[in-house]
N, C-alpha and C positions, 0 to 999 in steps of 0.2 A: 623267403623270396618276396620281394615287393612286386605287386602286380597292379595294373591299372584297372581295378574293379571300380566301376563308377557307382559309388554310393552317394555321390554328391551331385545329383541331377540338377540341383538349383543353381549351380555355379556356371552361368552362361555369360559369355563375353560380348560386349556390344561394339567395341571398336571405335568409340568416340567419347569425347568429353573429358574435361578435367585436367588438362595439361598446359604447360607453358608453350604457347603457340607463336612465340617470337621467332621471326625468320632468321635462321643462321646462314642459309645458303639457298639460292634459287634452284629450282628443280628443272633440269632440261629434259628433252624428250627421251634420252637414253635412260636417265634415272627413273623417270616415270614408267617406262617400259619394264625396267628391272623390278620395280615395285609390283607392278601388275603380274609379272611372271612369277615372282616369289610367292605371291598370294595364290596364284593358280596352281603352282606345284604343291603348296600346303593343302589346298582344297582337294587335290587329287591324291594326297597321301605320299607324294614323292619327296621325301625329306632331304635326300642327298642333293637333289637339284635345287630345292628351295634354299638350302644352306649356301650353295654356290652363288645364287643371286643376292642373298642377304649379305654375304661377304663383300660383294662388289659395292653394295649400298653403304656398308660400314666404312669402306675406304673413302667414299664420297661424303658421307654424312656421319662423322665419328661421334657426334653429339645428338643423334636422332633416336629417341626412345622407341619409335616404331621398330627399328632394326633389332634392338636387344630384346624387346618383348617377343618378337616373332622367332628370333634365335632361341629364346627360352622355350617357346612353344614347341619348336622342332625337337629340342632336347627332352621336353616333357613327354612328347609322344613316342620317343625312343626309350622311355623309362630311365633317362639319365637325370634323376631328380636333383642331385646336388648341383650339377651344371645348370639345370633349369632355374633353380632358386637363385644362383649367383647372377645369371643373366637378367632375371626379373628385378633383382635388386639394382643392377646397373640401369635398367630402364626406368625404375622408380626414381633414381637419382636425377635423371634428366626431366622426368615428368612426375614430381612427387605426389600430385593429387589426382592422377589419372585413374578413373574408375576401372577401365579395362585391365590395366596392369595390376591393380589391387585384386581383381577377381582371379587373375592367373596366379598371383602369389598365394591367395587363400586356397585355391585348388591344390597347389603344390604342397602347402603345409598340411592339408587334410590327407593327401596321399602318403605323406611321410609320417602320419600319425600325430602331428602337432595340432590337435583339434582346438586347443585354447588359443594358440597363435593364429590359426585360421579365423576363428571368431573375432579376435582382436583386430586383425587386418581389415575385416569387413566392417566392423563397427567404426574404426577410424576413417575408412573410406566413406561411410555414410555421413559422417560429420562434415566432410569436405564436399560431398555430393548428395545433399539431402533430397534432391528431386530425382535421383537415379533409382528407378523402380527395380532394375535388375539387381542392384546391390541389396535392396531391402528384401526382395524375394529370396535371395540367397540366405537371408537370415529369417526365413519364414517360421522357424521354431519359436521366434519371439512374437508374442501376441501384439506387442506395441508396434512392431513394424507392420504387421498385418493390418492394424487399425489405420495406420498412415496410408498404406496401399489402397484400402477400400475407400478412404476419403478422396484419394486422387483418381481412382479407377472404379467408380461406383457401379459400373455394369459388369465388372470382371467376375465371372462365375467361379474361376479357380480360386481366386483370393477369398471370395466370400465363403466358399465351402471350407477352405483351410481355417478361416476365422471361426466358423461354426464349430468345427472339430476342436479348436482350441478352447472355446467357451465351454463345451461339454466336458473336456478334460478337467476343467476347473469347476465343473458343476454349476456354471452360470446359466441356469435354465432360461431365465428371462431374455438375455441377449441372444442365446441360441434360437429361441422361439421367434424373436423379432427378425433375425436375419434369414431364417428359413422362409418366413412370409415374404420378405423382400425378394428372395430368390424365386419364389413361386410367381411373384408379380412380373418377373422378367419373361415369363411365357415359355420357359425351356423345359418345364416338367410336363411332358405330354404323353410319353409312352407309358403303357400300363405298368411296366416294371418300375419305372421312375416314380410314378404316382404312388404305387404300393410302398416303396421305400420311404418316400416323403411322408405319407400318412403314418407309417410305422414310427418314423422318427418323432413326429409331432405327438403321437400317442405316448411314447416312452418319455418324452419331455414332460407331458402332463402327469405321468406317473412318477416323475423324479428319478428315473432310472438312467443315469448318465452313460454308463458303459454300454448298455443295450442301445440307447439312442445314438451314441457315437458310431456304433457298428452299422446302424441303418444309414447314417450320413456317409460313412465310408463306402457303403454299397451304392448309395446314390451318386457319389462322386465317380465311382467306377462306371456306372451305367451311362453317365452323361459324357464320358470321354470321347465317344465317337461323334458327338454333335459338333457342328460348326462353331457354336457359341463357346463351348469348352475349349476347343482347339485354338480359336482366336484368342481367348483369354490366356491360355498357356503361352502363346507366342508373345503376348503383350508384356508379360513379366519375366519370361525365361529366354526369350529370343528363339531363333531357329533351333530345332532339336539337333544335337551335335554329338560329338564323340569326346575325346580328351582335349579340353580347352578349345577356345575359339580364337582365331587370329585377330590382331589389331589391324584394321583395314585402311587406315589413313595415317599419313605422316602427322606427327604431333608437334615437333619443334621446327618444322620446315614449311615455308610457304609454298603452296602449289599454284602455279599459274592457272587462271581460268581458261578452259578450253573455248576457243572462239570458233563457232561453227562457220565453215566456209559459206560464201554467198550461195544462196539457193540457186541451183541450176535449173534452167528451163530447157526442156527437151526440144531438140531440133533434128529433123530428119530430111533425107533426100531420097527420092526414088532412084533406084539403080536401073537404068533403062535396059541394060544388058540382061536383066533378069526377067523382063516382061514376057509373059506367055499369054496366048489367047484364053478366054474363058471357056467354060463348058465341061471341064473335067475336075474331079476331086484330086487335090494335091496335098501333100504334107512334107515338110522339110524335117529330116531326121539329123540330129547332131548327136553322135555317139561318143565323141571324145573331143579333146581340145584341138584336134587337127583334122577331124573327119566329119564331113556332112554329106547328105545325099537327099536329093529331091525325088520323092516317090509320086508317080502319077498313076492313078487308077484308070486302066483301060476299059474296065467294066462300065458300060454306059448306065447301069442301074445302081452303081455304087453311090451311097449317100452318106456313109459314115466311115471314116478311117481312124483307126486307133493304133498308135505305136505301143508295142508290147513284146517282151521276150517270152513268147509262148512256150518254147521248149527248153528254156533255162540253159541256153548255150552261150550266154553273154553277148548275143547279137540281137539287135532290134528286129523284130518282125512287124508287119503291118496287118492288122485284122480288119477286114472289110465287111461292112453291113450294107445290104442292098435294099432297093425299093421293093423287091419281091420277097424279102424276109430271109435271105440267105446270109450266113456268116461263115467266112473262111479266112484262112491265113494266106496272104499273097504268096503265090508260088509253093503253097504247102497244102495242108489238110483242110477238108471241109468240116466245120464244127456244127453247122446247123443247116439243114436242108430248107429250101424256100417253101413258103406256104401261101404266098400272095399278100401277106401283111408286112408292111414296111418296117425295117429296123429304124427306130427313132432315137435310140441311145445305146451306147456301148461304153463300159467303164472297166478298166483293169483293176481288180480288187482281189487280194488274197483273203477271201471271206472266211475260209476255214483255217487260216494261218498255219498252213502245213508246208510252206516253203516253195510253192509255185503259184503263179497268178491265175486266177479264175476270171471270168467275164460276167459282169452284170449286164443283162440284155433287156431292152424294152422292145417287144414286138407285139403291140396291142397290150399285153400284160408284161409285167416285169418279173424276171426270174434269173436264176444263176446258172451259167454254164460252168460246172465244176471241172477243173483241169485234173485229170486222173494221172498225169505225169507220163503217159505212154501214148500220146497223140489221140487219146479218146477223151470224151466228155460224158458227164452225167448231168441231166437237167434236174435242178432242185427248185421246187416251188417255194417261194418265200412268203406267200399270202400277202403280197404287197400290192398296193394300187399301181396303176400304170404311171411310171415316172419319167420325167425329162430332166435334162441338165444335171445329171448325176455326177457327184464328185466324192472321192474318198476324204475322210476327215476323222480325227480322233476327237469326238465332240466333248467327251468328259475327261480326257486326259488319263484314261485308265490303261492305255497301251494297246487296247484292242481296236483295230481300225474299223470305223463305221462308214456309212454313206449318207449323204444328204441329196435330196432331189425334190422335184416339184410335181405334184399330182395334177390330174386333169382339171381340178378346181383351183389351180394356182396356189395351193397350200404347201407349206414346207413339210416334208416328210423325212424322218430319220430312220434308216435301217440300222438299228443299234446292235452292235456285235457284242454278245454276252459270253463269248468264248465257247469253246467246245463245239463250234459250228452252229451255235444257236443264234438266230437273228430275230430281233423283235422289232415290229413296226410301230413307230411313235409319230404322232402328228400334233403334239401339243406345245412345241417350242415357240411357234409364232401363230397362235390360234386365230388371231383377228387381223392377220396381214396377208395380202395378196402378193405373190412373188412371181416375177417374170424373168427368168434366167438368173443364174447365181454363180459365184466363185468362192473359193476358200482360201484363207490365209490368216496369219497372225498380224492383224492391222494395227494393234496397239502395243505390240512387242511385250506382251505379258506372259507368253509361253502357252497360251490357250488359243486354239484355232477358232477364228471368227468366220463370218460369211459376209459377202456383199451381194446385193441383188438389185434388180430394177423393179421399181414400183409400178403402179397402174399408169402413171404419167411418163414412164420411161426414164425416170430419174434414178441415179445410183444412190443406194443406201448401204451404209456399213452397219452391220449388226455385231456388236462386241459381245463376246461370250461372257455371260454373267456367272458362269460356273455352277449354276443351279437350273439347268435344263431350259434356258431361254437366252434370247439375244436382245441387247439394248440397242435400238436403232438410232442412227443419226444420218440425216440427209446430207449428201455432198454435191448434189447437182448433176449436170450432164443430161443427155437425152439420147436414147437409143433402144435397141432391141436385144443386144448381147453385151455381156460384161465379163471381164477377166481382170487379173491383177498380177503385178510383178514390180520389182524395184528397178524402175526404168532409169533413175538417176543415181543409183548406187549410193544412196544416203542412209541406208539401213532401214528405211521405211517403205512398206509396200504402197504402190500407187494403183489407182483404178483406171482401167481402160474400157471405154464404152464404145460400142460399134453401132452405127445407125446410118444416117445420111452422110456422116463422116466419122472418122475415128477420133475420139476425144480422150486425151490423156489427162487425168486429174491427179496431179502430184500431191503427195502427202505434205509437201512444204507450202502448198497453196497455189503454186504456179500451174498453168494449163498449157497444153499443146494440142494441135490438130493435124490430122493427116487427111487429105482429100481423097478418101477411098471408101468404098462400101463393100458389104458382103462379109464373108468369114475372114477372120484374121487369126494369126498365130504369133505368139511372143517368143522370140528365140534369138540367141546371139548368132546370127546367120554368118557373119564374117569372122567370128571367133576372136574379136578384138577386146572383149571385156565389158562391152555395154550391150544392152538388149535392143534388138531391132524388131520391126513389125513386118510380118509376111501376110499379104492380103490375097484373097482369091474371090473376086466378085466379078465386076465387068472385065477384069483382067487379073492375071496373077502377077505379083510384083513384090520385090523386097524393098522395104523402106529402111535405109541404113541410118542409124543414129550418128550424127556428126560428132567427131571428136574421138580421141583414144584415151581411155582412163589409164592411170598408172597402177602399179601392182598393189598399192595400199587402198585402192578404191573398190576392188572386187576379189572374190574368191570363187573358183569353180571346183566343186567337190565331186569326185567320181568314186563310187562304191563298187567293189568287186567281191562278190560272195565266193566262197570256196565251193566248187561244184563237184569235183571228184571225191567220192567218199564223204560228202558233206550234205549239201542240199538242205541245210537248216533254214536257209533264206532263199527267196527268189534272187536271181543272179544280179539284178540291179538294185536290190533293197527297196523296191517300191513298197510304200507303206511304213517304212521306218522314218526317222526324222533326224535332222541335223540342227545342232545348236551352236551358236558362236558367241563368245564373250570377247569384247574388244574395248579395253579401257573403260569398263563399266557399262558399255552398251551391249544389250542382250538382244538376240533375235533367234527365232526358231522357224524352221522350214520343213514342211512335209515333203518327203521324197516321192516324186512322181515320174521320174525318168532317169536316164543315165548320167546327166549332169545336173547338179543343183547349183544355180547361180546365186551368189550372195553379195550384196553391196556392203562395203566396209566403211564408207564415209570418210576415207582418208586415214583411218587408223588400222594398223596391222592387227590381225586376229591374234589374241593371246591364247585362247583355248577353243578347240573345236571338239564337240562331243557328238558322236554318231550313236544312235540307238537303233540297232538292226531290227528288222521286222520280227525276229524271234525273241526280242526283249533284251538281248545282250548289249551292254554299252561298250563303247570303245572311245577313248579320249586321247587327244594329242595336244600337248602344250608346245608353244612356239611352232605352229604348223608351217610347213613350206607353203609358198604361194601355189595355189591350184593343187592342193593335196589330193593324192589318190589314196583312198582307204581300202586296204585289202583285209578282208575278214580274218580275225584271229581265231584259230580253232581252239576254243575253250569249252569245257562242259559247264552248263548252267545249273545242272543238278547231278549229284553223285553221292548223296548221303553225308552224314557228319563224319569228321575226321577224328582219329585217335592219335594223340601225341604223348610222348613221355619226356620227362625232364632229364637233361644231360647233367653231368657233374658241375658244369659252370652255370647251371640254372636256366639255360636256353632250352627250347623245345625241339623235338625231333619227330617227324611224321612216322607213324607205324603202318597204319592202314585205314580203311574206312569201315563204317558200321551200318547196321540196320538196312541192308539191301533187301531183306526178305519181306518187308512190310511197307511198300509204297502205297500211299493213299490216292485214290482217284486216277491211277495210271491206266491208260487205255492200251490194249494190245492191237486194236484196230479202231475204226471210226465210232463204234458203239460199245464194245465189250470192255467192261471193267472187271477183271478177274477178282475172285475172292482172295482175301489174305489168309493163307493157311497157317502162318506162324508169325509171331511178333518177337520171338527171342532170337538173339544173334550172339555168336561167340567167335572170338578171334584169338590167335596166339600172339603173345608178346615174348620174344626171345629173352633169355636171361641177360644177354649182353645189351639189350635195349632198355632195361629198367634197373636202376641202381638206387638204393636208399640213401637219402641224405638227411642228417639230423633226425634220424629215427622214423622217417616216413618215406613211402614211395609216392611220387607225384606223377599224376596222369591228368591229361586234359582232353575233353571232348570239345572240338571247335567246329563252328558253323561258318562256312565261307561262301556257300553257293546260294542260288535263288530258291531257298527252301525254308520250311518251318519244321522243327524237330520236336517230337514228343517223347521224352525219356521217362519211362514209368519205373523201371528198376535197373540197377546196375550192381555188379559185384565182381570180385576178382579172386581167383584161386591161384595158389602156387602149386606147381607140379614138380615134386622132387623125384628124380629118376636116376638110375645108375649112370655114372659117367661112361660114355661110349654109346649110349642109346640116344635115340631121337624121338621126340614127342610132337605129334601134330593133331589138329582138329580139322574136320572137313568144312571148308569155308566156301561152300557152293550155294548157288541159288538153283533150286529145282522146283518146277511147278508141274502138277498141282500139289504134290506131296513132297515137302522138303526133307532133307536128311535129318536124322535125329542126332542129338549130341553124343559124342563118344570120343575117347582118347585112342589114338593110333600110335603104338609104340613099336619101334624098330631097332634092331641091333646092327643090321648090315644093309644099309641103303646103297644100292648099286646103280650105276649108269648103264644104259643099253650099250651093246657092242656096236650098234650101227643105228643111224637115224637119217631118214631122208624126208623131203617134203613132197608135195604133189607133183613137182616137176622132176623128181628123181635126184635133186641136188642133195649132196651130203651136208647135213646140218648138225652133225653130232657135236662139233666144236662150239656151236651156239648154245646147245641145251644141256651141256654137261655140268655146268656150275651156275649157282645163283649169283651172277656177277654183273647183272645189269645189261648184259649182251642178250638181246631178245630176238625171237624168231618172228619175222614179218614176212615180206616177200610175196604175199598174196595180192591179187588185184582187188582194188576197192570197187564197191558197188556204187549205185547212184546215191545211196543214203548213208549217213553216219551210222556206224555200228554193224552194218550188214555188208559183207564183202561177197566175192564170188566163192564158190565151193573150194575148200582147201583142206588139206589134212597133213598130219605128221605120222610117219610110220616108224615104229621102234622095233628093233630086233633085240630081244632080251637075252639071247644066247642060251647057254645051258643054265637051267634053273634048279637049284637044290631046294626042293620043297616036297613035303610029304603029300601023298594022295589025300584028297578031300580038303586040302588047305586052299588058300586064296593068294593070288598075287595082287598087291595093291600098286597101281600106278600113282605115283606122287607127282602131281603136275602143279607147277608153280608159275604164276603169270598174272596177267591182268586183262580186263575187258574194257574196250571203249564202247559204252552202251548206246542204244538208241534212246529216244525219249518219246513222250506221248505224241507230239506233233509229227515226228518222223514215222511212228507206227501208223498214225492216221494216213499220212501221205502214201506210204508204201503199200497199205492195204487197199487203196483206191484203184490202183492199176494192176499191171501184170508182173510187178516186181516179185522176186522170190521172197517168201516170208522168212523171218529169222528161224534158224535151225539150231536146236540145242546140240551139245556135244553127243556124238554117236561113236561108240567104241565097237570095233570089229576085230576079229581074228581070222586066220585062214581056216577054210572049211575042209581042207584035205583034198579038194577036187579042183584046185586052181582058182577058186573064188574066195569070197569072204562071207563070214556069217556075223550077224550083229549080236553082241552079247550084252551091250548096254544101249538100248534104243533112245533113252532120254537121260543123258548125263548132266543136264543143266549147264551151268557155266560158272566161272569164278565170280564170286559176289563182290566185285570191285577191284581195287588196286592192290597189288602185291599180296595176292592170295595163294593159299595152298588148297588143292582139292584132292580127294582120294577117290579113285576109280577102282572098284574091286572086281577082279576077274577070277572065277573059280579055276583052279589049276586043272581040273578034269576037263575043262572046255577045250584045251589045246589038243591038236591032232598031230600025231607023228613027230612030236618034239619040234614042231614049227612054232616057235615062241615069238611070233611077230604080233604087234598090236598096232592098229590104225585108229587114230583119234581124228574124227572128221567134224566139220561144222562150216557154216558160212558167216559166223559171227567174227567180229574184229577182236580176236583173242591173240595175245602176244605172249608166247611161252618164254620163260626165263630159264627154268630148269625142269627136266623130265627125268625121273628116276623110278626105281621100283624096289619093292622089298616084300618079305613075308613078315607077319606080325610076330612080335616077341611077347612072351609071357613072363614078365619080371615084376618084382615088388616095387611099387611106387607109393608116394605119400601125396595125397590131395589135401591141401591146407587152405581153409577159408582165411581171408585177410580182412581185418576189421576196417571199415570205412570210418575215418576220423572226422572228415569234413568234406563238404561239397559247396563251393561258392560259385555262383553264376555272376559273370561280369562281362564287360566289353573288351574284346581283344583287338578287333579290326580285321583286316584282310591280308593274310600273308601272300606275298607275291608267288604266283604259280608259274612253274616252268618245267620243261622236260629236256632231257639230255640229247635225245634224237627222236626221229619220227616213230620209232617203235616203243618209245617210253611213255609212261603216263605223266600227266601234269602233277607235280608234287609241290606242296606248299613249303615255302622257305620262311620259317618262323623268326628268322633274324632280320627279315625285311618286311615289316608290317606296314600296310597302307591303311589310311583312314579315309573316311568319306562315305559316300552313298553308292555302294556298288550295285545294288539291285532294287527293283521296284518291289518293295517289301509286301508280303501278304498282310492284309489289314486285319487287325484284331488285337486281342489281349494276349500278352506274353508274360512270362514270369518276371517279377521285378528282380533287380540285382541284389545279391546278398546270399546268405546261407539258405540252402535248399535241401539238405540231407533228409529231412522228414518225408519228402516226396519220393525218395528213391529206395526206400527200405524193402518194399514188396510190390508184387503185381496187384494193384488195387484201383487202377484208373485215376490215381492221383499222380500227376506227372509234372515234370519241368517242361515248359514250352520255350524253345530257343529260337531266336531269329538270326538271320545272317549277320555276321560280325560278332556274335556272342561266343563265349567260351565258358565251359564249366570246369573249374579247377578242383581236382579231387586229391585228397590225401588219404593214403592207407597206412596202417600201422606196420612198421618194419617187423619182419619175422626173424627169428634166430637163424643162424646160418645152417645150410643143409648138413646132414650127417656126413661123416667121411665116406668117400666113394660115391657120393650123390652130387648131382648138379640140378639147377633149378630153372624152369621156365614158368610162364604165367598164362592163364587163360582169362580173358576179359569178357564178361557177359553184359549184354544190354537187352532190355525189352522196351519196345516202343514202336513208333511209326515215323515216317518221313512224308512230307507233302511238298511238292515243288510248285513253282509258279508258272510252269509251261502253260501256254494259252489253252491247250486242249486237255490238260488235267482237270478232272471234275472239281468244280468250286475252287479254282486255283487263285481267285482274287482275294480270298479271305482265309484266315486261320481256321475257322469252322467250316463245316460241322466238326465238332471235336470227336476224335476217335475213342472207342472203348472196346474192350475185349469181347463183349457179347453182341456186337453189332452184326446185323444180318447181311449187311453190304455197306457200300459207301457210294453216295450218302445213304442215310438210314432214316426211317420214320421218326418224327419227334418223340413219339411215345416210347421209343427205345432208350432215350437218354437216361443214364443212371443218375442217382442223386449227387454223386461226386462232381458231375459236370453241370449242375444247375447253378445259376448265379447266386442263389441263396446259400450255397455251401461255403464254409468258412475259407476254403482255399482262394476263393475269388475276392475275398477281402484282405487276406493276409499275403498271398503269393502272386496271383495273376492280376496285377494292377497296372502293368505297363502297357499302355495302348499305343500301338505303332500303326502309322499310315504310310502310304507311298510318297507323301508330300516332300520329304527330304530328297528323295531321288528325283522327283519331278522338278524341283526348284534348285537343284544343285548348282547350276551355272548362273542363276539370276542374281 
């Protein structure tokens, strides 16, 4: 079987250069739109939709190489290598010297094992494109190409390190020494570990020990991978990190008309006299939908701050009021903070603990947090922050955790840095020498990083562009006032600055200016819902200043986000703190979500792609969005452990179950507690009909699809040959604190109960009689995912033929929709019922029930079988009823029972022949109904950047079997999108009268990217079996996990950052 295992990371596609650019046919708006959408679908991994757009382009431009190159890429990503090769050849016919097409051809040749042909394609392309650095880097095995690269890119760290390694391979000590000194002169060898490796390499060069010196340089290369210099250098020669092939992004043979920007619009407004109200009261205009607005007037004479917020997560805006006397309350609702005589001077909605409800940052003399407990109560959290004004949410470093910026009493910028897990750090060094008077937040240069704008000591507006390294680069734009805000007033895709003072001054990004003769507070909002933004003022009078003109549908987009509330609450209802990105014909913009509607100017071009990243980190993308799209949250799990798949007879993959539920790293069961990991070994059954040998091997895959990092230390597989007519199971439960031990459960006569009812008394026997995908739900959901209301299933086992002293095993088959760390944190804050493990009861003979299994745990994932053992002597008066209770979201497929059989079986170890780590992509996940789990479809693989990857070192692609032989803290580290392909040696057929099932064992850990999981931003701290907890003290780290250990030079050399996810739409 040919698989897309990326052993050719150097083959990156640039999408430009080297083709016949003579115009065959002019491109109209429709064709340009189809091109953009085809690329958007490719980037999103939606190959079927991309093919449809490319087919339309082929009809219009039958001699356009762009079309065939990208059709070939679609085929390549679907592992249709012969078709891909033919399409690339067609593309090369129309553009014979195009570097991008040559790269795709070379990649295909390598995947088909035609290594010499791949090399020749690249060498020929280099002759025709000698200045193409990507082509030369794809041939980095050649020292001559490395020499050319370093001449052209003298500051490139990656190329120079590769060249040093090449010199040492040939024992050219003089050149290696020279280039190491040049590398040092670039100032990047600063950390102690890098210095030690550099010094070690220099010493071994002096000693003429090439192999040892080269190992030191390999280590130095690995240590430098997290640095900006190394990553920039990699981008310079390899392009953006990618998957299987990169698309050609521009037409090659067809002239594209130059986009002519419409004449810059100047804002013009008129006061709507019918909206004028007298001064003296705090007012705020709420716009909750495209057709609903409401003016809120505070009747409290002491009200000085009004903040719109959905406090109780019911998808309706509330207004929180702060008063001159220090009181904070929800209008028409609960009191959040009693008055103390000190005025409320700032209120900001902020999900500081990222648990799915909005908290309030409050300044009342000092600045602190009102933590929303989810049950109309609050907890005051001291942040050790100075007193702040003009506070705004922002993701200042693009790490996904929402921060806050504000101004302290000395007019210095202060950042409340959200470091996940509810940890807030106060920083004041972003603008250490600048005085700030009022500020606003937005992406003013459309680079995907949140900037700020502020007023300086002269009242002038200043834009501070985020430098990406904990500072802002200021540029003055003029104006004069005391307050500042921002919005795309003219719908041209660029944010404008609005300054309030003696008048309202609109400073447009296009250089135009407009003025409104009004003073006092102002609000920017589409008051009449016509598609352009208006100004609402409340100073000497209240009035709405309507922007003149009505934009067409290609000039704006209003996006509404609706979180799932019932049985969910992974996000606050309006997704405040998430963000929206829009790609429109190459124009990119990003907006932080701060309310129910996010207004986006499109500049006359329809949106090609909109991506929403919800506050809990889950992305959701729509290609060809409708005008004014409503995004309803899709209920998917972001973490659920690695998946196990087996190979079908046709070579495709089929999902079996998931693995390693017993050993989550950093998972909290409440706001503080991280329970100890009691077991790292996991076992699951693979039915005999799920695994067939082909060509002498059993093929199994472990796939990583979710927001997780997997550490696989050991794996093995056993065949269990047992008599025909018997059934074999293992107990696939999660139980804390003591997990069940491994054992085989063998039965000759598995029976269904004679009667089964649920907590409502409904007969549900027909649902749980067979493992047929018909699952028992029907219980009421709770406020949080994974935790429902109390429910049970009651089984009547009827007459049982069992000897005294024996046990009845309930064989329960189903799946669990789990909570996650953030949900656990949220539910533990208030009065919600905590999760309850399975509890098994039987009648007590007195009309009641007695508990026989108080802690039965729960199924450890999807499609699991658990064994619940009940001593036969526990039953009273032949009343053989069993009640299984919980409040967890567990969906039973089949419930049966049996007594164990004692028969001869054969347990046969199966030899692992090979283990190859590679890139698979992301199978489409779907479920058949509301009671079914999301199951991956391995026939529908999506490529792209599905998650904000945990940053750190992962195992490089290729053979990894030496890491899996035993439990020794030497493990494979897998990232989302990876797959480990395993081949086991076929056994001889079972003896006559016997049938075969399999047990698959793994040992390791799983770490997810949930904001509240401990150290969830990074791969480390690296787990080991003797750790006292997680995280653990540095002195506990075993030798196998030290950077000096050989695995970190041979295996764990793939450094992954979240950059690809962050920049996916740029």
